[in-house]
C-alpha positions as CSV (number, residue, x, y, z in Angstrom):
1,M,87.1,75.3,111.7
2,I,87.7,78.5,113.7
3,A,86.5,76.7,116.9
4,Q,89.1,74.0,116.3
5,L,91.9,76.5,116.0
6,D,90.8,78.2,119.2
7,R,91.4,75.0,121.2
8,P,94.4,75.2,123.5
9,L,97.4,73.0,122.8
10,S,99.9,71.5,125.2
11,T,103.5,72.5,125.0
12,T,104.4,69.2,123.4
13,R,101.9,69.7,120.6
14,C,103.0,73.3,120.1
15,I,106.6,72.1,119.6
16,A,105.4,69.4,117.3
17,G,103.7,72.1,115.2
18,W,107.0,74.1,115.1
19,V,108.9,71.0,113.9
20,L,106.2,70.2,111.3
21,A,106.3,73.7,109.9
22,T,110.1,73.7,109.8
23,L,110.2,70.4,108.0
24,L,107.6,71.7,105.5
25,F,109.6,74.8,104.9
26,I,112.8,72.9,104.4
27,G,111.0,70.3,102.3
28,I,109.5,72.8,99.9
29,N,112.9,74.5,99.4
30,Q,114.7,71.2,98.9
31,L,112.0,70.0,96.4
32,L,112.5,73.2,94.4
33,G,116.2,72.8,94.3
34,G,117.4,73.8,97.7
35,P,118.9,77.1,98.8
36,A,119.8,78.9,95.5
37,P,123.2,80.6,95.2
38,G,121.3,83.6,94.0
39,D,122.6,86.6,95.9
40,S,124.8,84.5,98.2
41,E,127.9,86.5,97.3
42,V,126.6,89.4,99.4
43,F,127.3,87.4,102.6
44,V,129.4,84.2,102.0
45,Y,132.8,86.0,101.8
46,S,132.0,87.9,104.9
47,A,130.9,84.7,106.7
48,W,134.0,82.8,105.6
49,A,136.4,85.5,106.7
50,I,134.7,85.8,110.1
51,A,134.7,82.0,110.5
52,H,138.5,81.9,110.0
53,G,139.3,84.9,112.2
54,H,140.1,87.3,109.3
55,L,137.8,90.1,110.4
56,A,139.7,92.7,108.4
57,C,138.6,90.9,105.2
58,A,135.0,90.4,106.2
59,Y,134.2,93.6,104.1
60,P,136.8,93.9,101.3
61,P,137.4,97.2,99.6
62,A,134.7,98.3,97.2
63,S,137.3,98.5,94.4
64,S,137.8,94.7,94.7
65,I,134.2,93.6,94.4
66,D,131.4,94.4,92.0
67,F,128.4,93.7,94.3
68,P,127.2,95.2,97.6
69,L,127.6,93.4,100.9
70,I,124.9,93.1,103.5
71,A,124.6,94.3,107.1
72,P,126.8,92.4,109.5
73,L,124.4,90.4,111.7
74,Y,123.7,87.5,109.4
75,P,127.4,87.2,108.3
76,L,128.3,87.0,112.0
77,V,125.8,84.3,112.6
78,A,126.7,82.3,109.5
79,G,130.4,82.8,110.3
80,G,130.0,81.6,113.8
81,L,128.1,78.5,112.7
82,S,130.6,77.8,109.9
83,A,133.4,77.9,112.5
84,L,131.4,75.7,114.9
85,F,130.6,73.0,112.3
86,R,134.1,73.5,110.7
87,F,132.8,74.0,107.1
88,G,135.7,73.8,104.8
89,H,138.3,73.3,107.5
90,S,139.8,70.3,105.7
91,V,141.6,72.7,103.4
92,P,143.8,75.5,104.8
93,F,142.2,79.0,104.5
94,P,144.1,81.6,102.5
95,S,146.9,83.3,104.3
96,Q,146.9,87.1,104.9
97,M,149.4,87.3,102.1
98,A,147.0,85.5,99.7
99,L,144.1,87.8,100.8
100,G,146.2,90.7,99.7
101,H,147.3,94.0,101.2
102,G,144.1,95.6,102.5
103,C,142.2,92.5,101.5
104,T,142.3,93.6,97.8
105,T,142.5,89.9,96.6
106,A,140.4,88.4,99.3
107,V,137.4,87.6,97.2
108,T,139.5,85.8,94.5
109,A,141.4,83.8,97.2
110,M,138.3,82.8,99.1
111,T,136.5,81.8,95.9
112,H,139.4,79.3,95.0
113,W,139.5,78.1,98.6
114,S,135.7,77.5,98.8
115,I,135.8,75.3,95.6
116,H,138.5,73.1,96.9
117,A,137.1,73.0,100.5
118,G,133.5,72.3,99.4
119,A,132.4,75.2,101.6
120,V,129.7,76.6,99.3
121,S,126.9,74.1,99.7
122,P,126.9,73.9,103.6
123,T,127.2,77.7,103.8
124,L,124.1,78.1,101.7
125,E,122.2,75.5,103.8
126,L,122.7,77.9,106.8
127,G,120.0,80.0,105.1
128,Y,117.5,77.9,107.0
129,V,118.6,79.7,110.2
130,G,116.6,82.7,109.0
131,W,113.4,80.6,109.1
132,I,114.1,79.6,112.7
133,V,114.3,83.2,113.8
134,L,111.1,84.0,111.9
135,L,109.4,81.1,113.5
136,F,110.2,82.2,117.0
137,G,109.2,85.8,116.1
138,I,105.8,84.6,114.9
139,V,105.2,82.5,118.0
140,A,106.2,85.4,120.3
141,L,103.7,87.8,118.6
142,L,100.9,85.2,118.5
143,R,101.3,84.6,122.2
144,S,101.3,88.4,123.0
145,I,98.0,88.8,121.2
146,G,96.2,85.8,122.7
147,R,96.4,83.5,119.7
148,G,99.4,81.4,120.9
149,R,99.3,78.0,122.6
150,S,96.3,77.0,120.5
151,G,95.6,75.6,117.1
152,W,96.4,79.0,115.6
153,E,100.1,78.6,116.3
154,P,100.9,75.6,114.0
155,A,98.3,76.7,111.5
156,V,99.9,80.1,111.1
157,L,103.4,78.6,110.9
158,I,102.4,76.1,108.3
159,A,100.6,78.9,106.2
160,V,103.7,81.1,106.4
161,A,106.1,78.2,105.5
162,C,104.0,77.5,102.4
163,A,103.7,81.1,101.3
164,P,105.7,81.6,98.1
165,P,107.2,85.1,99.1
166,V,108.5,83.5,102.3
167,F,110.2,80.3,100.9
168,M,111.5,82.4,98.0
169,C,113.8,84.1,100.5
170,V,115.8,80.8,100.5
171,Q,114.8,79.1,97.3
172,S,115.0,81.8,94.7
173,W,117.7,84.4,95.7
174,L,118.9,83.4,99.2
175,H,118.1,86.3,101.4
176,P,118.0,84.6,104.9
177,Q,118.9,88.0,106.4
178,D,115.4,89.2,105.4
179,L,113.8,86.3,107.3
180,M,116.0,86.9,110.3
181,A,115.2,90.6,110.4
182,M,111.5,89.9,110.1
183,G,111.7,87.4,113.0
184,L,113.4,90.1,115.2
185,I,110.8,92.7,114.2
186,L,107.9,90.4,115.2
187,G,109.7,89.7,118.5
188,A,110.1,93.4,119.1
189,M,106.4,93.9,118.4
190,A,105.6,91.2,121.0
191,L,107.7,93.0,123.6
192,I,106.0,96.3,122.8
193,R,102.6,94.6,123.4
194,R,104.0,93.7,126.8
195,D,105.2,97.3,127.3
196,S,108.9,96.3,127.2
197,W,110.2,99.1,125.0
198,A,113.8,98.8,126.0
199,W,114.1,95.1,125.0
200,A,112.1,95.8,121.9
201,G,114.7,98.4,120.9
202,V,117.4,95.8,121.4
203,L,115.7,93.5,118.9
204,L,115.0,96.3,116.4
205,G,118.7,97.4,116.5
206,L,119.6,93.8,115.7
207,A,117.0,93.8,112.9
208,V,118.5,96.9,111.3
209,M,121.9,95.2,111.4
210,S,120.3,92.3,109.5
211,Q,118.2,94.2,106.9
212,Q,117.6,97.9,106.7
213,F,113.9,97.5,105.9
214,A,113.6,97.4,109.7
215,L,113.6,101.3,109.5
216,L,110.1,101.0,108.2
217,V,109.1,99.6,111.6
218,I,111.3,101.9,113.7
219,A,110.0,105.1,112.0
220,P,106.3,104.7,113.0
221,L,107.2,103.4,116.4
222,L,109.1,106.7,117.1
223,I,105.7,108.3,116.7
224,L,103.8,105.8,118.8
225,V,106.3,105.3,121.7
226,P,105.1,106.9,124.9
227,R,107.1,110.0,125.8
228,N,108.5,108.7,129.0
229,K,110.0,105.7,127.2
230,R,111.2,107.3,124.0
231,V,114.8,108.0,125.2
232,R,115.2,104.4,126.5
233,F,113.7,103.0,123.3
234,I,116.0,105.0,121.0
235,S,119.1,104.4,123.1
236,S,118.5,100.6,123.1
237,I,118.2,100.6,119.3
238,A,121.4,102.5,118.9
239,C,123.4,100.5,121.5
240,S,122.3,97.2,120.0
241,A,123.3,98.3,116.5
242,V,126.7,99.6,117.7
243,V,127.5,96.4,119.6
244,I,127.1,94.5,116.3
245,V,128.8,96.8,113.9
246,A,131.6,98.5,116.0
247,P,134.0,95.5,116.1
248,L,133.8,94.9,112.3
249,A,133.9,98.7,111.6
250,I,137.2,98.9,113.5
251,A,138.6,95.7,112.0
252,T,137.7,96.8,108.4
253,S,138.8,100.4,108.7
254,G,135.2,101.6,108.5
255,R,134.2,99.6,105.4
256,A,131.6,97.6,107.4
257,L,129.7,100.9,108.1
258,K,128.5,101.2,104.5
259,A,127.1,97.7,104.6
260,A,125.5,98.3,108.0
261,F,123.6,101.4,107.0
262,I,123.1,101.0,103.3
263,G,123.4,97.3,102.6
264,S,122.4,95.8,99.3
265,G,119.3,97.8,98.9
266,F,120.7,100.4,96.5
267,T,121.5,98.2,93.6
268,P,120.8,99.7,90.1
269,A,117.3,99.1,88.7
270,E,117.2,95.7,87.0
271,R,113.5,95.1,86.7
272,G,111.1,97.1,84.5
273,T,109.0,98.5,87.3
274,Y,107.1,101.7,86.8
275,M,109.6,103.4,89.2
276,S,112.6,102.3,87.1
277,E,110.8,103.5,83.9
278,L,110.8,107.0,85.4
279,H,114.6,107.0,85.2
280,L,115.1,108.9,88.4
281,H,118.6,109.4,89.6
282,G,120.7,110.5,92.6
283,T,118.9,112.3,95.5
284,I,115.5,112.1,93.8
285,V,115.5,108.3,93.6
286,L,116.8,108.0,97.2
287,T,114.0,110.3,98.4
288,V,111.2,108.6,96.5
289,S,112.2,104.9,97.0
290,R,113.6,105.1,100.5
291,I,112.7,108.2,102.4
292,L,109.1,108.7,101.1
293,P,107.9,105.2,102.4
294,I,109.4,106.0,105.8
295,L,107.6,109.4,105.9
296,A,104.4,107.8,104.8
297,A,104.7,105.2,107.6
298,M,105.2,107.9,110.2
299,A,102.2,109.9,108.9
300,L,100.0,106.8,109.0
301,A,101.1,106.2,112.6
302,R,100.4,109.8,113.6
303,W,97.0,109.7,111.9
304,T,96.0,106.5,113.7
305,Q,97.3,107.7,117.0
306,R,95.2,110.9,116.7
307,R,92.1,108.9,115.8
308,I,92.1,106.0,118.3
309,G,94.6,107.1,121.0
310,P,95.9,104.2,123.2
311,S,94.0,101.7,121.1
312,V,96.7,102.0,118.6
313,F,98.5,99.2,120.4
314,E,95.5,96.8,120.2
315,P,96.6,93.9,118.0
316,L,94.7,94.6,114.8
317,A,95.6,98.3,114.6
318,F,99.2,97.7,115.6
319,V,99.9,94.9,113.2
320,S,98.1,96.7,110.4
321,I,100.2,99.8,110.8
322,I,103.4,97.8,110.5
323,A,102.0,95.8,107.5
324,T,101.0,99.0,105.7
325,S,104.5,100.5,106.4
326,F,106.0,97.5,104.5
327,S,103.5,97.8,101.7
328,F,104.6,101.4,101.1
329,R,108.0,100.2,100.3
330,L,106.7,98.0,97.5
331,V,104.8,100.9,95.9
332,F,108.0,102.9,95.5
333,E,110.6,100.2,94.8
334,E,112.8,100.5,91.7
335,N,113.4,96.7,91.8
336,L,110.7,94.2,92.7
337,W,111.4,90.5,93.3
338,G,109.2,87.9,94.9
339,Y,111.0,87.8,98.2
340,Y,110.3,91.6,98.6
341,L,106.7,90.6,99.4
342,M,107.7,88.4,102.4
343,A,107.2,90.9,105.2
344,V,103.7,92.0,104.0
345,T,102.8,88.3,103.5
346,V,103.6,87.4,107.0
347,L,101.8,90.4,108.5
348,V,98.7,90.1,106.4
349,I,98.4,86.4,107.5
350,L,98.7,87.6,111.1
351,I,96.0,90.2,110.5
352,D,93.6,87.5,109.4
353,V,94.5,85.5,112.5
354,I,93.7,88.4,114.7
355,R,90.4,88.9,113.0
356,R,89.7,85.1,113.2
357,R,88.8,85.0,109.5
358,F,90.6,84.2,106.3
359,R,90.3,86.4,103.3
360,W,90.2,84.9,99.9
361,E,91.7,88.1,98.6
362,V,94.9,87.2,100.4
363,V,95.0,83.8,98.7
364,G,94.4,85.5,95.3
365,W,97.2,88.0,96.0
366,L,99.6,85.2,96.8
367,A,98.5,83.3,93.7
368,V,99.3,86.4,91.6
369,A,102.7,86.7,93.3
370,F,103.4,83.1,92.5
371,L,102.7,83.7,88.8
372,A,104.7,86.9,88.7
373,Y,107.7,85.4,90.4
374,Y,107.4,81.8,89.3
375,P,109.5,79.8,91.7
376,L,109.2,76.4,90.2
377,P,112.5,75.3,88.6
378,W,110.8,73.0,86.0
379,G,110.2,74.4,82.6
380,Y,110.0,77.8,81.0
381,D,108.2,80.7,82.8
382,P,106.4,82.6,80.0
383,L,104.6,85.1,82.3
384,N,107.8,86.3,84.0
385,F,109.4,87.1,80.7
386,S,106.5,88.2,78.5
387,V,104.6,90.4,80.9
388,P,106.4,93.8,81.8
389,D,107.3,93.9,85.4
390,W,105.5,97.2,85.9
391,I,102.2,95.4,85.3
392,W,103.0,92.9,88.1
393,Q,103.9,95.9,90.3
394,V,100.6,97.6,89.6
395,A,98.7,94.4,90.2
396,L,100.5,93.5,93.5
397,C,101.5,96.7,95.3
398,P,98.2,98.6,95.5
399,A,96.6,95.3,96.5
400,A,99.2,94.8,99.2
401,V,98.4,98.3,100.6
402,A,94.7,97.5,100.6
403,L,95.1,94.1,102.3
404,A,97.3,95.7,105.0
405,A,95.5,99.0,105.5
406,G,91.9,97.9,105.0
407,P,91.4,96.4,108.4
408,L,93.1,99.4,110.0
409,I,90.7,101.8,108.3
410,T,87.8,99.7,109.4
411,E,89.1,99.7,112.9
412,V,89.5,103.4,113.0
413,R,86.0,104.0,111.6
414,E,84.4,101.7,114.1
415,H,86.4,103.0,117.1
416,V,84.3,104.4,119.9
417,P,86.4,106.8,122.0
418,D,86.6,106.0,125.7
419,R,86.1,109.4,127.5
420,A,87.5,108.0,130.6
421,L,91.0,107.6,129.0
422,T,93.4,110.3,128.1
423,F,96.4,110.0,125.9
424,S,99.5,112.0,126.1
425,G,101.1,110.9,122.8
């Protein structure tokens, strides 16, 4: 089977593989009920306001809403596509007077408009755009590590499309911004493999403006980036992020900044994870759930760099570091939902591709994730309700760390230093 996957494919067959994987991803989601409204409120109002030119109301005042809004990249994309395809344009959009002074009644006005205009369903369907970005990110990374343009390309895309934590990003709670951010991160990793740090920084800046978990990638890369490229790398991240957020920040009197740098990731604990059972509050919960995983990712990058030097950018070590960084997030999360496992799932599959072997442990881990966050809309889900969530967290999160970090530890142990090379850090 491995020999079959190693065979080169023509461009036509590669594109056919992309189309097949995309149809499979869409088909699975549609079979399971299509894009769920889920958390759609965190972006639909922003997208509608952008689509109709009311940028000031893209991020209404916090006093007028009871849910956090996401970073601006996906709302900008969804808003642009909504305008292009004229979703809901058959009904006049609310006037500035209806949206209220300072956009205080914008959510109510847009809710009534969307019902009459039939704008909800097509806006939700735009969630599939996240898959397209993820697809191209996977292809870019595969080609940078020598597994592209072969049977591996469609095989990986099909495996990712069928992985429950991936399709849950659309089917369960509708978080296309997570898929978009992951695709941009993979594209950045491909560029780093080609020593294009400035352009990698551009994609990572966009990734942060899609989903702040991109910081778990940026943090270890700040340790690994060559000194002579560090300033260019950091500058490109910052400039890319500013280009996205600045216009909306100005239009919304700064309200977009909170969404850009905090997003929806600080919602109160709703699941019975072991972290939520500790009842941490304020600075402590921020430090443990957000800062500690970033520090752990930086420490891992530094440890690996000291042990294997320039080989840290070899495919297995590089992808494993990033995968482990994402797994650290899961260990310290106050809330844990199925789509939170998406990033680790994609990278663990890529690790197996790099090693040219498939681990049954990965299949077992995905099966447990399926049971824990049962995505099928048919019938009652007894496990999700009767088993405390902290048990699922204990079952899934340490295993995620092991699946991500195990190959890296093996690589470090087997590394033979090349005395002819020097590494400046």
